[in-house]
C-alpha positions as a Markdown table, in Angstrom:
| # | Residue | x | y | z |
|---|---|---|---|---|
| 1 | Met | 19.0 | -2.6 | -5.5 |
| 2 | Gln | 20.2 | 1.0 | -5.5 |
| 3 | Ser | 20.5 | 2.4 | -9.0 |
| 4 | Ile | 23.9 | 3.5 | -10.3 |
| 5 | Thr | 22.6 | 7.1 | -10.4 |
| 6 | Ala | 21.6 | 7.0 | -6.8 |
| 7 | Ala | 24.9 | 5.4 | -5.8 |
| 8 | Phe | 26.9 | 8.1 | -7.6 |
| 9 | Arg | 24.8 | 10.9 | -6.0 |
| 10 | Ala | 24.9 | 9.4 | -2.5 |
| 11 | Arg | 28.7 | 9.5 | -2.3 |
| 12 | Pro | 30.2 | 12.3 | -0.2 |
| 13 | Leu | 32.5 | 14.7 | -1.9 |
| 14 | Lys | 36.1 | 13.6 | -1.9 |
| 15 | Pro | 39.4 | 15.1 | -3.0 |
| 16 | Leu | 39.8 | 15.3 | -6.7 |
| 17 | Ala | 42.3 | 12.4 | -6.9 |
| 18 | Arg | 40.7 | 9.0 | -7.8 |
| 19 | Ala | 40.8 | 6.6 | -4.8 |
| 20 | Phe | 43.0 | 3.5 | -5.3 |
| 21 | Thr | 42.0 | 0.4 | -3.5 |
| 22 | Ser | 44.7 | -2.0 | -4.8 |
| 23 | Arg | 48.3 | -2.4 | -3.7 |
| 24 | Pro | 51.2 | -1.5 | -6.0 |
| 25 | Val | 51.3 | -3.7 | -9.1 |
| 26 | Asp | 54.3 | -5.3 | -10.9 |
| 27 | Gly | 55.4 | -3.2 | -13.8 |
| 28 | Phe | 53.6 | -2.3 | -17.0 |
| 29 | Val | 51.8 | -5.7 | -17.2 |
| 30 | Gly | 50.5 | -5.3 | -13.7 |
| 31 | Gly | 48.9 | -2.0 | -14.7 |
| 32 | Ile | 46.7 | -3.4 | -17.4 |
| 33 | Gly | 43.1 | -3.6 | -16.6 |
| 34 | Asn | 41.0 | -2.5 | -13.6 |
| 35 | Thr | 40.2 | 0.7 | -15.5 |
| 36 | Pro | 37.6 | 3.2 | -14.2 |
| 37 | Leu | 33.9 | 2.9 | -15.2 |
| 38 | Ile | 32.8 | 6.5 | -16.0 |
| 39 | Arg | 29.2 | 7.6 | -15.8 |
| 40 | Leu | 28.5 | 10.0 | -18.6 |
| 41 | Gln | 26.5 | 12.6 | -16.7 |
| 42 | Lys | 24.8 | 14.7 | -19.4 |
| 43 | Leu | 23.9 | 11.7 | -21.6 |
| 44 | Ser | 22.6 | 9.8 | -18.5 |
| 45 | Glu | 20.4 | 12.7 | -17.6 |
| 46 | Gln | 19.1 | 13.1 | -21.2 |
| 47 | Thr | 18.2 | 9.4 | -21.6 |
| 48 | Gly | 17.0 | 8.7 | -18.1 |
| 49 | Cys | 19.4 | 5.8 | -18.1 |
| 50 | Asp | 22.9 | 5.3 | -16.6 |
| 51 | Ile | 25.3 | 5.4 | -19.5 |
| 52 | Val | 28.6 | 4.1 | -18.2 |
| 53 | Ala | 31.8 | 3.7 | -20.1 |
| 54 | Lys | 34.9 | 1.6 | -19.4 |
| 55 | Ser | 37.8 | 4.0 | -19.7 |
| 56 | Glu | 40.3 | 1.8 | -21.5 |
| 57 | Leu | 42.4 | 4.8 | -22.5 |
| 58 | Gln | 43.7 | 4.6 | -18.9 |
| 59 | Asn | 45.5 | 1.4 | -19.5 |
| 60 | Pro | 49.3 | 2.0 | -19.4 |
| 61 | Gly | 49.7 | 1.7 | -23.2 |
| 62 | Gly | 46.7 | 4.0 | -23.8 |
| 63 | Ser | 44.1 | 1.7 | -25.2 |
| 64 | Val | 41.8 | -1.4 | -24.8 |
| 65 | Lys | 44.3 | -3.3 | -27.0 |
| 66 | Asp | 46.7 | -3.6 | -24.0 |
| 67 | Arg | 44.4 | -6.4 | -22.7 |
| 68 | Ala | 44.5 | -8.4 | -25.9 |
| 69 | Ala | 48.3 | -7.9 | -26.3 |
| 70 | Leu | 48.9 | -9.3 | -22.8 |
| 71 | Gly | 46.3 | -12.0 | -23.3 |
| 72 | Val | 47.8 | -13.5 | -26.4 |
| 73 | Ile | 51.4 | -13.4 | -25.1 |
| 74 | Leu | 50.4 | -15.0 | -21.8 |
| 75 | Asp | 48.5 | -17.7 | -23.6 |
| 76 | Ala | 51.6 | -18.4 | -25.9 |
| 77 | Glu | 53.8 | -18.6 | -22.8 |
| 78 | Lys | 51.4 | -21.0 | -21.0 |
| 79 | Arg | 51.2 | -23.3 | -24.1 |
| 80 | Gly | 55.0 | -23.4 | -24.4 |
| 81 | Leu | 55.0 | -21.6 | -27.8 |
| 82 | Leu | 57.0 | -18.6 | -26.6 |
| 83 | Lys | 60.1 | -19.0 | -24.5 |
| 84 | Pro | 62.4 | -16.3 | -23.0 |
| 85 | Gly | 64.1 | -14.2 | -25.7 |
| 86 | Gly | 61.6 | -15.1 | -28.3 |
| 87 | Thr | 60.0 | -13.1 | -31.1 |
| 88 | Val | 56.4 | -11.8 | -31.3 |
| 89 | Val | 55.1 | -10.9 | -34.7 |
| 90 | Glu | 51.8 | -9.2 | -35.7 |
| 91 | Gly | 50.2 | -7.5 | -38.6 |
| 92 | Thr | 48.5 | -4.4 | -37.3 |
| 93 | Ala | 47.9 | -0.8 | -38.3 |
| 94 | Gly | 47.2 | 0.5 | -34.8 |
| 95 | Asn | 46.8 | 0.0 | -31.1 |
| 96 | Thr | 47.4 | -3.8 | -31.0 |
| 97 | Gly | 50.9 | -3.2 | -32.3 |
| 98 | Ile | 51.5 | -0.5 | -29.6 |
| 99 | Gly | 50.2 | -2.8 | -26.9 |
| 100 | Leu | 52.4 | -5.7 | -28.1 |
| 101 | Ala | 55.5 | -3.4 | -28.3 |
| 102 | His | 54.9 | -2.3 | -24.6 |
| 103 | Val | 54.3 | -5.9 | -23.4 |
| 104 | Cys | 57.3 | -7.2 | -25.3 |
| 105 | Arg | 59.6 | -4.7 | -23.8 |
| 106 | Ala | 58.2 | -5.5 | -20.3 |
| 107 | Arg | 58.7 | -9.2 | -20.8 |
| 108 | Gly | 61.9 | -9.2 | -22.8 |
| 109 | Tyr | 60.7 | -10.3 | -26.3 |
| 110 | Arg | 61.6 | -9.0 | -29.7 |
| 111 | Cys | 58.6 | -7.4 | -31.4 |
| 112 | Val | 58.1 | -7.3 | -35.1 |
| 113 | Ile | 55.2 | -5.4 | -36.7 |
| 114 | Phe | 54.0 | -5.5 | -40.3 |
| 115 | Met | 51.7 | -2.7 | -41.3 |
| 116 | Pro | 50.2 | -1.1 | -44.4 |
| 117 | Asn | 52.4 | 1.6 | -45.9 |
| 118 | Thr | 49.4 | 3.9 | -45.9 |
| 119 | Gln | 49.8 | 4.5 | -42.1 |
| 120 | Ser | 51.1 | 7.7 | -40.7 |
| 121 | Gln | 54.8 | 8.3 | -40.0 |
| 122 | Glu | 53.8 | 9.1 | -36.4 |
| 123 | Lys | 52.6 | 5.6 | -35.9 |
| 124 | Ile | 55.7 | 4.1 | -37.4 |
| 125 | Asp | 57.9 | 6.3 | -35.3 |
| 126 | Leu | 56.0 | 5.5 | -32.1 |
| 127 | Leu | 56.3 | 1.8 | -32.6 |
| 128 | Arg | 60.1 | 2.1 | -33.3 |
| 129 | Met | 60.4 | 4.3 | -30.2 |
| 130 | Leu | 58.9 | 1.4 | -28.2 |
| 131 | Gly | 61.6 | -0.9 | -29.6 |
| 132 | Ala | 59.6 | -2.7 | -32.3 |
| 133 | Glu | 60.9 | -3.5 | -35.7 |
| 134 | Val | 58.4 | -2.1 | -38.3 |
| 135 | Tyr | 58.0 | -3.2 | -41.8 |
| 136 | Pro | 55.6 | -1.1 | -43.9 |
| 137 | Val | 54.3 | -3.1 | -46.9 |
| 138 | Pro | 51.9 | -2.3 | -49.7 |
| 139 | Ala | 48.3 | -2.0 | -48.7 |
| 140 | Val | 46.4 | -4.9 | -50.4 |
| 141 | Ala | 43.2 | -6.8 | -49.7 |
| 142 | Tyr | 43.1 | -9.6 | -47.1 |
| 143 | Glu | 42.6 | -12.1 | -49.8 |
| 144 | Asn | 46.0 | -11.1 | -51.4 |
| 145 | Pro | 48.9 | -13.3 | -50.2 |
| 146 | Ala | 50.9 | -10.0 | -49.8 |
| 147 | Asn | 48.5 | -8.6 | -47.2 |
| 148 | Tyr | 50.4 | -7.4 | -44.2 |
| 149 | Asn | 48.7 | -10.0 | -41.9 |
| 150 | His | 49.9 | -12.9 | -44.2 |
| 151 | Gln | 53.4 | -11.4 | -44.3 |
| 152 | Ala | 53.5 | -11.3 | -40.6 |
| 153 | Arg | 52.4 | -15.0 | -40.4 |
| 154 | Asp | 55.0 | -16.1 | -42.9 |
| 155 | Phe | 57.8 | -14.1 | -41.2 |
| 156 | Ala | 57.1 | -15.8 | -37.9 |
| 157 | Lys | 57.1 | -19.3 | -39.5 |
| 158 | Glu | 60.7 | -18.8 | -40.6 |
| 159 | Leu | 62.0 | -18.0 | -37.1 |
| 160 | Pro | 62.8 | -20.2 | -34.1 |
| 161 | Asn | 61.0 | -19.4 | -30.9 |
| 162 | Ala | 58.6 | -17.0 | -32.6 |
| 163 | Ile | 54.8 | -16.6 | -32.7 |
| 164 | Trp | 52.4 | -14.8 | -34.9 |
| 165 | Thr | 49.8 | -13.5 | -32.4 |
| 166 | Asp | 47.0 | -13.4 | -35.0 |
| 167 | Gln | 44.8 | -10.9 | -33.2 |
| 168 | Phe | 41.7 | -11.5 | -35.3 |
| 169 | Asp | 41.5 | -15.3 | -35.1 |
| 170 | Asn | 43.4 | -16.1 | -31.9 |
| 171 | Thr | 40.7 | -16.6 | -29.4 |
| 172 | Ala | 43.1 | -15.8 | -26.5 |
| 173 | Asn | 42.1 | -12.3 | -27.4 |
| 174 | Ala | 38.4 | -12.8 | -26.5 |
| 175 | Glu | 39.4 | -14.9 | -23.5 |
| 176 | Ala | 41.4 | -11.9 | -22.0 |
| 177 | His | 38.2 | -9.9 | -22.0 |
| 178 | Tyr | 36.1 | -12.8 | -20.7 |
| 179 | Arg | 38.5 | -13.0 | -17.7 |
| 180 | Thr | 39.0 | -9.3 | -17.0 |
| 181 | Thr | 36.8 | -6.7 | -18.8 |
| 182 | Gly | 33.5 | -8.4 | -18.3 |
| 183 | Pro | 33.9 | -9.3 | -14.6 |
| 184 | Glu | 35.2 | -5.7 | -14.0 |
| 185 | Ile | 32.1 | -4.1 | -15.5 |
| 186 | Trp | 29.9 | -6.5 | -13.5 |
| 187 | Glu | 31.6 | -5.6 | -10.2 |
| 188 | Gln | 31.7 | -1.9 | -11.0 |
| 189 | Thr | 27.9 | -1.8 | -11.7 |
| 190 | Gln | 27.2 | -3.9 | -8.7 |
| 191 | Gly | 25.7 | -6.6 | -10.9 |
| 192 | Lys | 23.3 | -4.1 | -12.5 |
| 193 | Val | 24.0 | -3.9 | -16.2 |
| 194 | Asp | 21.1 | -4.2 | -18.6 |
| 195 | Ala | 23.0 | -4.0 | -21.8 |
| 196 | Phe | 26.5 | -3.8 | -23.2 |
| 197 | Ile | 27.3 | -2.4 | -26.6 |
| 198 | Cys | 30.5 | -1.7 | -28.6 |
| 199 | Ala | 32.0 | -1.8 | -32.0 |
| 200 | Thr | 34.2 | -4.7 | -33.1 |
| 201 | Gly | 37.3 | -5.1 | -35.2 |
| 202 | Thr | 38.9 | -8.4 | -34.1 |
| 203 | Gly | 35.8 | -9.2 | -32.1 |
| 204 | Gly | 37.7 | -9.8 | -28.9 |
| 205 | Thr | 36.2 | -7.1 | -26.7 |
| 206 | Leu | 32.6 | -7.7 | -27.7 |
| 207 | Ala | 32.8 | -11.5 | -27.6 |
| 208 | Gly | 34.7 | -11.9 | -24.4 |
| 209 | Thr | 33.0 | -9.1 | -22.4 |
| 210 | Gly | 29.6 | -10.1 | -23.7 |
| 211 | Arg | 30.1 | -13.8 | -22.8 |
| 212 | Ala | 31.1 | -12.9 | -19.2 |
| 213 | Leu | 28.1 | -10.6 | -18.7 |
| 214 | Lys | 25.7 | -13.1 | -20.2 |
| 215 | Glu | 26.9 | -15.8 | -17.8 |
| 216 | Lys | 26.9 | -13.6 | -14.7 |
| 217 | Ser | 23.4 | -12.2 | -15.4 |
| 218 | Asp | 22.0 | -15.6 | -16.3 |
| 219 | Gly | 21.3 | -14.3 | -19.8 |
| 220 | Lys | 19.5 | -11.1 | -18.7 |
| 221 | Thr | 22.2 | -8.6 | -19.9 |
| 222 | Gln | 21.6 | -7.8 | -23.6 |
| 223 | Val | 24.7 | -7.6 | -25.8 |
| 224 | Trp | 24.6 | -5.5 | -28.9 |
| 225 | Leu | 27.1 | -4.7 | -31.7 |
| 226 | Ala | 27.7 | -1.2 | -33.0 |
| 227 | Asp | 29.0 | -0.9 | -36.6 |
| 228 | Pro | 30.6 | 1.9 | -38.6 |
| 229 | Pro | 30.1 | 2.6 | -42.3 |
| 230 | Gly | 32.0 | 0.2 | -44.6 |
| 231 | Ser | 31.4 | -2.8 | -42.3 |
| 232 | Val | 29.2 | -5.8 | -43.0 |
| 233 | Leu | 28.5 | -6.8 | -39.4 |
| 234 | Tyr | 25.3 | -4.7 | -38.9 |
| 235 | Ser | 23.7 | -6.3 | -41.9 |
| 236 | Tyr | 24.9 | -9.8 | -40.9 |
| 237 | Ile | 23.3 | -9.5 | -37.4 |
| 238 | Ser | 20.2 | -7.8 | -38.7 |
| 239 | Ser | 19.6 | -10.3 | -41.5 |
| 240 | Gly | 20.1 | -13.4 | -39.3 |
| 241 | Gly | 23.5 | -14.3 | -40.7 |
| 242 | Lys | 23.9 | -13.3 | -44.3 |
| 243 | Leu | 27.3 | -11.8 | -45.2 |
| 244 | Thr | 27.3 | -9.1 | -47.8 |
| 245 | Glu | 30.1 | -7.6 | -49.9 |
| 246 | Arg | 32.1 | -4.9 | -48.0 |
| 247 | Ser | 31.9 | -1.4 | -49.5 |
| 248 | Gly | 32.6 | 2.1 | -48.4 |
| 249 | Gly | 34.6 | 3.3 | -45.4 |
| 250 | Ser | 34.7 | 5.2 | -42.2 |
| 251 | Ile | 36.8 | 7.7 | -40.3 |
| 252 | Thr | 37.0 | 5.3 | -37.4 |
| 253 | Glu | 40.1 | 3.1 | -37.2 |
| 254 | Gly | 40.4 | -0.5 | -35.9 |
| 255 | Ile | 36.7 | -1.3 | -36.0 |
| 256 | Gly | 34.4 | -2.6 | -38.7 |
| 257 | Gln | 34.9 | -5.9 | -40.5 |
| 258 | Gly | 34.2 | -7.8 | -43.7 |
| 259 | Arg | 34.0 | -11.3 | -42.1 |
| 260 | Ile | 33.3 | -13.2 | -39.0 |
| 261 | Thr | 36.6 | -13.5 | -37.2 |
| 262 | Asn | 37.2 | -16.5 | -34.9 |
| 263 | Asn | 37.0 | -14.2 | -31.9 |
| 264 | Leu | 33.6 | -12.9 | -32.9 |
| 265 | Gly | 32.6 | -16.4 | -33.9 |
| 266 | Thr | 32.8 | -17.5 | -30.3 |
| 267 | Phe | 29.8 | -15.3 | -29.4 |
| 268 | Val | 28.1 | -14.1 | -32.6 |
| 269 | Lys | 25.0 | -16.3 | -32.1 |
| 270 | Asn | 24.4 | -14.7 | -28.7 |
| 271 | Ile | 24.4 | -11.1 | -29.9 |
| 272 | Asp | 21.0 | -9.6 | -29.3 |
| 273 | Gly | 21.1 | -6.9 | -32.0 |
| 274 | Ala | 23.1 | -4.4 | -33.9 |
| 275 | Leu | 23.1 | -0.6 | -34.6 |
| 276 | His | 24.6 | 1.2 | -37.6 |
| 277 | Ile | 26.3 | 4.4 | -36.6 |
| 278 | Pro | 27.2 | 7.0 | -39.3 |
| 279 | Asp | 30.4 | 9.0 | -39.2 |
| 280 | Glu | 28.4 | 12.2 | -38.8 |
| 281 | Lys | 27.0 | 11.1 | -35.4 |
| 282 | Ser | 30.4 | 9.8 | -34.3 |
| 283 | Ile | 32.2 | 13.1 | -35.0 |
| 284 | Ala | 29.5 | 15.2 | -33.4 |
| 285 | Met | 29.6 | 13.0 | -30.3 |
| 286 | Leu | 33.4 | 13.2 | -30.2 |
| 287 | Tyr | 33.2 | 17.0 | -30.0 |
| 288 | Asp | 30.3 | 16.9 | -27.5 |
| 289 | Leu | 32.1 | 14.6 | -25.1 |
| 290 | Leu | 35.1 | 17.0 | -25.1 |
| 291 | Asp | 32.8 | 19.9 | -24.4 |
| 292 | Thr | 30.5 | 18.4 | -21.8 |
| 293 | Glu | 32.5 | 15.7 | -20.1 |
| 294 | Gly | 36.1 | 16.9 | -20.7 |
| 295 | Leu | 36.9 | 13.5 | -22.4 |
| 296 | Tyr | 39.4 | 13.7 | -25.3 |
| 297 | Leu | 38.5 | 10.5 | -27.3 |
| 298 | Gly | 39.2 | 8.8 | -30.5 |
| 299 | Ala | 36.4 | 8.3 | -33.1 |
| 300 | Ser | 35.7 | 4.6 | -32.2 |
| 301 | Ser | 35.1 | 5.6 | -28.6 |
| 302 | Ala | 32.7 | 8.3 | -29.7 |
| 303 | Leu | 30.9 | 5.8 | -31.9 |
| 304 | Asn | 30.5 | 3.5 | -28.9 |
| 305 | Val | 28.9 | 6.3 | -26.9 |
| 306 | Val | 26.5 | 7.2 | -29.7 |
| 307 | Ala | 25.5 | 3.5 | -29.8 |
| 308 | Ala | 25.0 | 3.4 | -26.0 |
| 309 | Val | 22.7 | 6.4 | -26.2 |
| 310 | Glu | 20.7 | 5.0 | -29.0 |
| 311 | Leu | 20.4 | 1.6 | -27.2 |
| 312 | Ala | 19.3 | 3.4 | -24.0 |
| 313 | Lys | 16.5 | 5.1 | -26.0 |
| 314 | Lys | 15.4 | 1.7 | -27.4 |
| 315 | Leu | 15.4 | 0.0 | -24.0 |
| 316 | Gly | 13.8 | 2.9 | -22.1 |
| 317 | Pro | 14.5 | 4.8 | -18.9 |
| 318 | Gly | 16.0 | 3.2 | -15.8 |
| 319 | Lys | 18.4 | 1.0 | -17.5 |
| 320 | Thr | 22.2 | 0.7 | -17.2 |
| 321 | Ile | 24.0 | 0.7 | -20.5 |
| 322 | Ala | 27.7 | -0.1 | -20.6 |
| 323 | Thr | 30.2 | 0.6 | -23.4 |
| 324 | Val | 34.0 | 1.0 | -23.9 |
| 325 | Leu | 36.1 | 4.1 | -24.4 |
| 326 | Cys | 38.8 | 2.4 | -26.6 |
| 327 | Asp | 41.4 | 5.1 | -26.6 |
| 328 | Gly | 42.1 | 8.9 | -26.5 |
| 329 | Ala | 42.3 | 11.3 | -29.4 |
| 330 | Tyr | 46.1 | 11.8 | -29.1 |
| 331 | Arg | 46.9 | 9.4 | -31.9 |
| 332 | Tyr | 44.4 | 11.0 | -34.3 |
| 333 | Gln | 44.3 | 14.7 | -33.3 |
| 334 | Ser | 46.1 | 15.9 | -36.5 |
| 335 | Arg | 42.9 | 14.8 | -38.4 |
| 336 | Leu | 40.0 | 14.9 | -36.0 |
| 337 | Phe | 40.7 | 18.5 | -35.0 |
| 338 | Ser | 41.8 | 19.7 | -38.4 |
| 339 | Lys | 39.4 | 22.0 | -40.3 |
| 340 | Lys | 40.8 | 21.0 | -43.7 |
| 341 | Trp | 40.4 | 17.3 | -42.9 |
| 342 | Leu | 36.9 | 17.7 | -41.6 |
| 343 | Gln | 36.0 | 19.6 | -44.8 |
| 344 | Ala | 37.6 | 17.0 | -47.0 |
| 345 | Lys | 35.6 | 14.3 | -45.4 |
| 346 | Gly | 32.3 | 16.3 | -45.5 |
| 347 | Leu | 32.0 | 16.2 | -41.8 |
| 348 | Glu | 32.4 | 19.9 | -40.8 |
| 349 | Ser | 28.7 | 20.5 | -41.0 |
| 350 | Ala | 28.0 | 17.6 | -38.7 |
| 351 | Ile | 29.6 | 19.4 | -35.8 |
| 352 | Pro | 27.3 | 21.9 | -34.0 |
| 353 | Glu | 28.3 | 25.5 | -34.4 |
| 354 | His | 29.2 | 26.1 | -30.8 |
| 355 | Leu | 31.6 | 23.1 | -30.8 |
| 356 | Lys | 33.6 | 24.1 | -33.9 |
| 357 | Lys | 35.9 | 26.1 | -31.7 |
| 358 | Tyr | 37.7 | 22.9 | -30.8 |
| 359 | Ala | 38.8 | 22.3 | -34.4 |
| 360 | Val | 41.9 | 24.4 | -33.9 |
| 361 | Leu | 44.2 | 22.8 | -36.5 |
| 362 | Asp | 44.2 | 24.1 | -40.1 |
């Protein structure tokens, strides 16, 4: 079979616009999925592997969470839990809320979001601009009944024709990726994908995509988990299933976990390995990808690429390693490109000198 590298190089030069092979789609919902698979040229050349990344920032809501948002709502509709004019409630601090707000507007539902009051005003404003009702509540541990997730659950219980989408433990999340993300990667690599790796928060992307790729490859595709500081999943996988106490933190948002969610639990026994990725490597890669590939990415996307490169080095040349670009940097730029913020986090020195020119904010 022709390698991905050869396939890319053999293609004749075309106009700069990306070719579209599908017919027009119906509205916002129809635009979710079928995102490009981008070969990262410099990193592929450096490793001797094909490092390919699913560009989920090109979903209409700007992130991979559009898939989960649509998946949980369609599942609720199918099961008769959500009827026209109903209310969708979730506890979220990030992209899932944005995806839900978009899908709710497109399908005519009321959207209610509970979030920690530590989140930026920009996020709150964006959700409200999308028509969501936003309730910032005190940031407390998951075990506390006042945690924003539990408040969302309780709020939904009191309303008629309402659902709590429960993104962490509602396995319709993973199912959405099993039905879409995994098969898309398989088709886009022409069935040649040796490994898939990404970080996990809810567990939906890794579990659903991983399951699909394992099935289609008859178990040959390896599936690895990438983990940021402050998460217990690396130690859980590496130790054979021992959960440790969560400690520390990371600059990444929406990834890392202190428990095995129901979504991750659908696949966790089939994960082949895990890699721990420090923030220093993620921030350096974030700047490098901007410089060499022109990709303006969030920190979780950069972490995934670091992990893909490290896995490529483990598996050796000639392999195809797939990962996910979760979202762009637009929702985080006031920090990721701020000199003061980088200094406060002790990360300025992690950025190579020739790349510091991109940190243009004071």
